[in-house]
N, C-alpha and C positions, 0 to 999 in steps of 0.2 A: 440527560447527561449533565452532571454537576461537576464543578471544579473541585469541590471539597474532598471527594475521594482521592483525587490526585494529590492534594496536600497531605491527606492522611497517609498515602503511600510513601510520600517523601519523609514523613515525620521520623520514622525509625531508621531511615537510610542516611540522614544528614548528621554530621557532627554538630555539636553546639555552636561552634563558630560559623559553620556553613549555614545553619538554620538562621542564625542572627543576621548573617549577610543577606540571605534571600529575603527575609522579612523586611529589612531596611531597603533593599533594592526594589521590592514591590511597592513600598510606600513612596519611594522616590519616583517611580514610574506613574503611580496614581496622581502624584502632585504635579508632575511635568513629564508628558509623554516623551519629550526629546531625550530624557535620561536613558531611555532604553537602548539608544544607539551605542552608548559607552558600556552599559551593563550587560547587554546580551552576549557579546563576545567573551566577557569575563566569567561567564557562568561555569564553564568547565573547570577553570582553574580554582574558582572559589567554592564550588559545590561538589566537584568530583565527577567522574565519568563512568562510575561502576554501573553494571546492569541493574535495572530496577525490577527486582523480582516481585511479581504481583501474585496475590492469591486469587482464587476464582472470582470472588465478588469484585475485587478491584480491577481484574482483567476486563470486565465489561466496559470499563471507562476508556481503555487504552488500546483500541485496535489500530494497526496490527501489533502483534507482540514484538518484543525486542527493544523496548525503550530503555534508555539509560537515565541515570539520575539527572544528568545535564539536560536531556531532552525535556523531562518533566519540569525541571526548574525553569527552563526557558518558557514553557507554556504558561507557567504560573505568572511570569512577568508579562507575557502578552495579555493574559486575562486581567491584569491590573490596569490596563489602559482604560481610561474613563471616557465614555462617549462625548462628554462635554469638552474634553481636552482635544480629541482627534478621532476621526472615523477609524474604526479598527481595521477596515479593509486597506485604508491608506497606509497605516502603520505596518501591517503585514507585508505589503508590497515593498515598502522601504527597507524593512529589516531583511527580507528575503534577498532583494537585489544587492544589498550591501554585504551580505553575509558570505562566509566561506561555507563549504559543504556541511559541516556539522550544524551550523545555524540554520541553513536552508532545510536540512532534514527535520530539525525540530519544528520549524514553521509548518511543514507539510504534515508531520505526525499530529500536530496540534489542531489542525483545521476542524475535524469533526468534534473535538472537545470544545473548541471555541464557538463553533456554530451552536452547540448545545446550550451555552450560557449566553450567547449573543445572537439570537435568531435572525436579527436584522442583517447579519453578515451574508446570509444566503449564498448565492453562487457568485458573489462579487469578486472572489479571488480565484476562480477556477483557472484563470490564465497561469497561475503559479503551478498548478498541477500540470498543465500543458507544457510549461517550460521545463519542468523536471523530467517529463517524459521524452523530451528531446535530447537529454543528456546521455552520456554513456557511463553514468555512475549507478551501479545497481542499488546502492544504499538510498539514493534519491528516488530512483524509480520505485523501489519497494515501499518507500514512505509515501509516495504520491498516490498509490492506488487503494487507499483506505476508503472509509465510508463517505467521506466528503466527495471523492471522485465518483463513487457509485451513485451518489445523489445528483451530481451536477454535470458530469460529462455527458455530451450528447451521444447518441447511439454509435456514430462512426468513431468518435473519440474514445469511447469505452472499448470498442473492439480493438482499436489500435493499441490501447494501453495493455490489453491482454497479450497481444502479439509481442509487444515490446518486452514484457516480462519474460516470455519464452525465449526471445533472442538474447536477452541479457542474463538468462539463468536465474531469474527471480522466481521462486516457487509460486504457483498459482494460488496457494493458500493465502498469500498476502493480498490477493485481489478481493476486495469486498464486493458483495452483491452478485456474484456469479450465478447463484441459484435463481435469482429473479431476472437478471439482465441478459443471460445467455440466450441467443436466438439462433435461428437457422443460418443467418449470414455469418455470425461468428463461428458456428460449427463448420461452415464451408471453408472459411479462412484457416481454421485449425487443421482441418483435414488436408487442405492443400499444403500447409506447413509440414504435416506429418509425411505426406507423399514426397515432398522435396527432400526431407531428411533421409527417407528410405532410399530414394533414387541416388543419393550420395553415399549409400552404404552405412548410414549413421543411425543410431538409435534415437527414438522419440522420447522426450521426457515423460515419465510415467503419469504425471498429473494431468496430461492431456486426455487420457483415455476415459476417466469417469465422466468428463463433460461430453466427449464425443459419443459415449454410450447412450446419451439421451437423444442423439441425432444420428442413428446408424446410417440413414440414407446419405448423409454427407460423406461418410467414409466410402460407401459404395460408389458415389458419383466422382470421387477424387481420382480414381484410377489406382489407388493403393493396393486393393486386393490382387490386381493383375500382376503386380510386382512379385508376388509369391512364386510366379512361374518364370521370372526373368532368366535370361540366359547368362546373365552376369551373376556369379555366385555371391558377391558381397551384397548386391541389391536383393537377391532372393532370400538370403539369410536375414537381412535387416527387416524385410517385409514379413517374413514368417514370425520373427520375434514380435514385431509390432502387432500383427493380427492376433497373436496369442494373447498379448496383453489387452488388446481391445476386447476380445471375446471374454476374457476373465472379468473385465469391468462391466460387461453388459448384464442386465438383470436376467436371472433364470426365470422360466415360466412360473415357478413357485413364488419368486419375488414379485413378479408382475401381478400375480393374482391378489396380492395384499394392497395394491394401489387402485 
């Protein structure tokens, strides 16, 4: 994962004056890391906040989707920090702690990109992900659960991140690594979440079912199927809707024969 495609993506989205400002800002950060503290908050004003529409090739660099020009420009500034000037992990922590929500979001979005160009970063700032997951800001939560989190959160932390997304209304598509990191314990937690929703007469987010379809025993053990015969009509109706969606997400025998 290289930073150059990120610069290429910005090239056609920045005005001439914005491009000049970003280039000068990156040089200033490379010369003196402390400059980033004044420049980072100014990015939105100087470069713009429009969505950064990426083509398929560029999109591989920027998971999850939904970046803005300001997000990308801030990551360019972070990538300009020189190792001999300051450890990148230390700078990330300082910028994150001092920043408002847009700056914090950019740091979180940039973590997998920055780790790609600075492998020594490793899991050294996974605490920033944990901090974001304690907030009630869906933008920060969604930014926190990218590939960096998938690589560095421990099993319990990763499961809690998935649940946090559900409680905050963040689509599970934003969570990197589900195909590899979903396990029986996460499925149990999701099935219990689904049962609680049904017991309250509420619908379950649709993106839960494809994951639970991989662990049907978790749904059976949760007690959710019994709710389809509840004496309370709202619970019964919610359960039947949920089970219909679960069934439609489960592979058919023909599908299973191809695996």
